[in-house]
N, C-alpha and C positions, 0 to 999 in steps of 0.2 A: 520342748515338745510343742507342736504346732497346734492350733485348734482344728485342724484337718486329720481325720484318722490315716492311718497307712494305705487302707483301701481306698478312700477317696482321693489321695495323693496320687495313687496308681491308676485311678479312672481318668483323673485329669491328663496326668501323662501320657496314658495309653491314646487319649483322644489327640493330645498334640502330635504324637509319633504319627497316627494317622493322616493328620493334617500334613504332617512334612513329607510323607510318602506320595503325597499327589502332586504329581510332575507340575502341573500348572497351579501356582499359588493364588492365581487371580480369578480361579474356576469357582463355580458355585459350591462343588463338593468341599474344596479347601475352606471356602469362606465359612461354609456352614460348620464344620469342624472347629476351625478356629474359633468361632461364635460361642459354641457349646462349651469350651474350654473356658471361654471369658466368663460365661455365666455361671458355670461351675465353680468357679475361684470364689465368687462372692458368698455362695451358699456352702460350701465344706469350710472355708476360712473364717466365715461369719464376719465379713466385713460389710459395714453398712454404706449403700451408695448416698452421699449427702443429697439434700435437698436443692442443691446449687447445680447437680448434674443433671445435664438436660433429659439423658437416657442411657441405657446400657452401652458401655464403650464399646466401639466397633473395630474390627479387624482390617489394617489397610496395608496390603503386600507391599506398598511403595514409599510406606512410612519409613524412614532411615532410624529415626530415635525408637527407644523401647516404646516411649508414650509421648502424646502431644494434646495438650489441653489447651481450649482457646476460648475467650468469652464470646457468647453470642447473643444476640437479641432475638428472644423467643416470644414472639407477638407481644412487644412491649414489655418483657419481663426478663432481666438479666440472668443468664444462665452460661453453665460452661458444656462444653462439648469435647468428649476425649475420643482419640483414635489409638490404637496400638499397634505396632511395628512388629515385624518377625522377631525381633531380637527380645522382645517382652516374653516369649514363650520358650526360651531356651537358656541353659546356663552352662557354661563349660562345654558348648555345643552338644548338649543333651536336655531332652524335653524337662522342664522342671516347673512343676506346680506352685513352688514356693516363690520362684522368681516372678511368675506371672502374677501371683497375689501381691507380691511386695510392690510390683510396677503398677498395679491397680491401686494400692493403697497412696502410693506416691501422687499418682495423677488426681486421684480423689481429692488429695490435700490441696492442690492447687485451686479446686472448686471450693473447698471449705474455707479456704483464706478469703473468700467474699469476691463476688463479681457486682458491678454497678453499671447503670446506663448514664451517660454523660452526655450534655451538649455539645454540637460540633464546634471545633474552632473555625475562624474565618477561613483558614486555609484550607480546612476540609470541604467549607460550604464552596469556595471557589472551585476546587477541584470537580465538586458534582456538578456545578454551573457549566464549566468546560465540557463537563460529558453530556451536559443536554438535559439536565434534571429542571423540573420547574420549581422556582421558589417555595410553592405551597407544599411540593412533594418534600423538600429538602428540609421544611420545616417540623417534618414529622419524624425526620431521622434522629436516633440517637446513637451515639457510640457506646458499645460494650467494652469494658476494661475491668482488669482485676484491682482491687482496692489497694493493696499494697503498693502497686507501681514500680517495683524494683525487681527485675527477674533474678538477680543474685540472691536476694532476701527471700524471695520465693522459694528458690532452689533449696537454699539452707534449711528451710521451715520443712519443705517436703521430704529432703533427706532425712532430717531429724526423726519425722514423724515415722519412716521406716525404722529407724534404730529404736525407737520407743517401742515398737511392735516387734521386736526380733523374736522373742518368745513365742507370741501368738502366731507368727508366721513361720518359725522353725527355720530361721536364717542361718546359713553355714557361716563359718568363720572367714571364708572367702568372701561371702557375698558383703558379711559385716565391715571387712577391711576396705572392700571397694567403696561401699557406702560412704565410709568415713574419709576416705580420699576424694570423693566427689565433692562431700560437703565442704571439706576444707578448701577446694579447688574455688567453689564460689563464695565462700567466706572470704577469701583473699581478696576478692573483686569489689566487695561492698566497700562504701565510704568509712573513713576512719570512725565517725561517732555511731555507727551501725556496729562495725567490729567491737567496739569497746563494750556495748551493751550485750553482744553475743558471748564474748570472752567471759563475761560475769556470770553466766550461767553454769551450773553445776548438775548434773555430768555433763561433760563437753566431750562431744563424738563419742557418745556411749561409754566412756570411763565412768566407773562410781565406784571410788576407792577411799573410804575416809582418810583424813590427812593423819590421823593418828596411827591408824594401821600401815599406812603408805611409809610413814617416817620408820617404824619399827622393822618394818619388812625390807625396804629399799633404801632409805635416808642415809645410812650409815656408811654404804658404799661410797669408794672414792672414786672420783672422775680425775684421770691425768691431766695434766697441762699439755695444751696442745689439741685437745677434745673439741670438735665442731658441735656446737650447741645451738638451736634455734630459741629465740626468745620468745615472748608471748606476745609480741607485736608482728612477729614473721621475720625478722632481722636477725641475720647470722652473728654468732660470737664465737671467738677463739679462747678456749680458757687459758690465761695466762701463769695460772699457778694451778696446783692441785686442790681440789676440794672435794666435799662431800655433797651427795645429791640433795640431802636435807638443807644444806646452807645454799646450794645453788637455787632450789625452790624458794626458800624464803626471800632471797636478795632481789631476784629477777621474776617472779611469779606471784608475787604478793602471798606467799605461803599456800596458794592454790596448786594442789598436786595434779589435778585433772587438767589443768592447762598445760602443766609441764609433760605430762604423758601424752599429751594431743601432738605437741609440735615435736617430741624428741622420742616416738615409739621405736625408731630403731636402735637408739641409745640404750631405752629401757629394756628393750628384747635381751640386748648384750649382758645387761646386768643380770637377768631371770636365768639366762643360759649358764653364765658363769658360776650363779649360786648352784644349779643343779649340777653341774660338773664336780663342784667342790664337796658339796654337801648331801646330793642325792635329792631325789623327789620327794621324800617321804616326810620330812620333818617340817613343822611349822614354820612361817616365815620368823615369827617373833624368837622361836628357837635360833633360826639362821643367823638373825640380826645379832642375837646375845653373842653367839660363838664367834660371829666375824668381826664384830666390832667396828673397829675404823681401819683394819688392816687388810681389807678385800679391795684390790685395785681392780678397775673396771676394764682396762684395754692394754694388749701388750705394747712396750717390751716389760710390763710390770708382772705380767703370767709368764714365766720362762718357760722354755720348751720342756723341760723335766716334770712341769706341773707345780714346782715351788712359786712361791710369792715372795717378791721383794716387799719389805716392810717399810710403810711410809709414815712417817711421823705428821699426824693431821693436825697437832695444835700450833696455833698462832701462825695461821696461812697470811702471808703478806698481800696488801692490796696495792694498786688497784689492778684490775682484771682489765685484759686488753681485749678492745671490741675491734671486729673487721666490718666497717660498713661499706 
C-alpha cells in the first residue's frame, strides 16, 4: 500500500493523461501539466526533496532517460539539478503516478549521495584559457561533481533506494523486477572490491528471507546434474553432480541465501512453481519441505510426463563439481 491514496494517484495519472493528450509535448500547456504531476508526486507520496537538490525537478520533452541529475555550481554552493523525461510518467505505456514517484526518488538519491565543488585540473584550466577566459576569472571557477565519483556505484545506490521504498511507493512486481535487473546491471560494472562490499549486504536486490526459513522451504529441493548456476561473483557454473540447493548455497555462496536468490532467480522460480504443482499453494513452506524432503527434483527429465518423480539418492554426492569458465 503506497503512501498516496487511490484518489491522489488517480489525480496524478489524470494530469499525466491530459499532458499526453497535448499533441505538442514542448508546448506550455503540456509542460504545465507535466510540472503539476511532478509537484503532486512529492506531495501525495510524501517524498522529501533533499537539501542538495537545487529546485523542483523540471520536465524536458527531449530527455531520453526517465531522469537525469547533474551536479551544478549554484552561486558558489554545490547543488544537484534534475530533469525528467517523458518515460518517467508512464509504465507499460500507461500513465503511472507510482513510476513518476519512484523516478523522482531515484533522482533525489543521486543528490542525497552528496555534491561538492573542486578545484579545476590543469587540463580544464587550459581549456578555458583556449576559450578566451582571463586567468582571474578562471581562478573563480569551481567544478561541481558527485562525491562518490563512480557512476555505477551511484546507480546501484539509487536503484536500491527505490527497492527500499517499494511499500511506500506501492511498486508493482513488474517494476520491482525491472529495478532489480537494472541494479544488477550496474553492480556487475563496478570494480571487484566494490562488488565484494555490496555482495556482503543483506537483503540483496530486495530479497529478505531468513536463512533458516529458506533452508526449510527450499533448501532440500534437488538440483540435477547439468543445471546452469550463476555464482556469487557472476561467473557461470554447470553442476557436475546432483545436489540440494542448501548444499549449493553453503558451498558457493557462504551460506547467504539472499545472494543465491539474486543470481539465480529463474532457478528459484522453477523450484517454487514445482512446489505448487506438486503440493498446491496452501500448505506452509515448512510442511512442504518436510513432505518432500530430498526426493523432489527441480528440472525434467526427473519430472516425468505423467507427473511422477524419479527418486534420487541424495547421500554421498561425489566431488568435485565442474566449472565452466
